[in-house]
C-alpha positions, 0 to 999 in steps of 0.5 A, spaced: 500 500 500 502 506 498 501 513 501 496 515 495 492 509 498 491 513 505 491 520 502 494 526 499 501 528 500 502 535 499 508 539 503 510 533 508 502 533 510 498 526 508 491 528 508 487 522 509 482 520 505 475 520 508 474 513 508 479 508 511 475 501 510 475 494 507 472 497 501 476 503 500 483 499 501 481 492 499 486 489 494 492 494 496 498 491 497 503 494 503 509 497 499 515 500 503 517 507 500 521 513 502 518 517 507 520 525 509 524 526 515 517 528 518 510 527 516 504 530 519 498 525 518 492 530 518 485 526 519 481 532 519 477 529 513 477 522 515 469 520 517 469 512 516 474 507 519 475 500 520 480 495 523 483 495 516 484 502 516 487 502 523 492 496 520 494 501 515 495 506 520 499 501 524 503 499 518 505 507 516 507 508 523 512 501 523 514 504 516 516 511 519 519 507 525 524 503 521 526 509 517 527 513 523 522 518 521 517 522 525 510 522 524 505 527 527 498 526 528 493 531 527 485 531 528 484 524 529 476 523 529 472 520 535 471 514 530 478 513 529 480 514 537 475 509 539 478 504 535 485 505 537 482 505 544 479 498 543 485 495 540 489 498 545 494 502 540 497 508 541 499 511 534 503 517 537 508 512 541 508 507 535 510 513 531 517 515 534 523 513 530 527 507 532 534 508 535 539 506 530 544 501 532 
């Protein structure tokens, strides 16, 4: 899955699509790609999310960590916060860069 599957990237800000759900993400393959040093994830337009959407955001956080990049999360809507709480996922903590050895 590329960043384009999740939203529109402009100037270091990824504006998430209105829906991150099974119908909108089905069949998209996870694919590593270079991220900017700091990427802001703006979820202000996100209206629908399900477990697949959460998995896609966890993938993005893991990708950022593996590349030693920083993600900044903005405007997480209640539907996403509820799912994250249900799965006990803390995206901001997951999004910290991994320490280089």
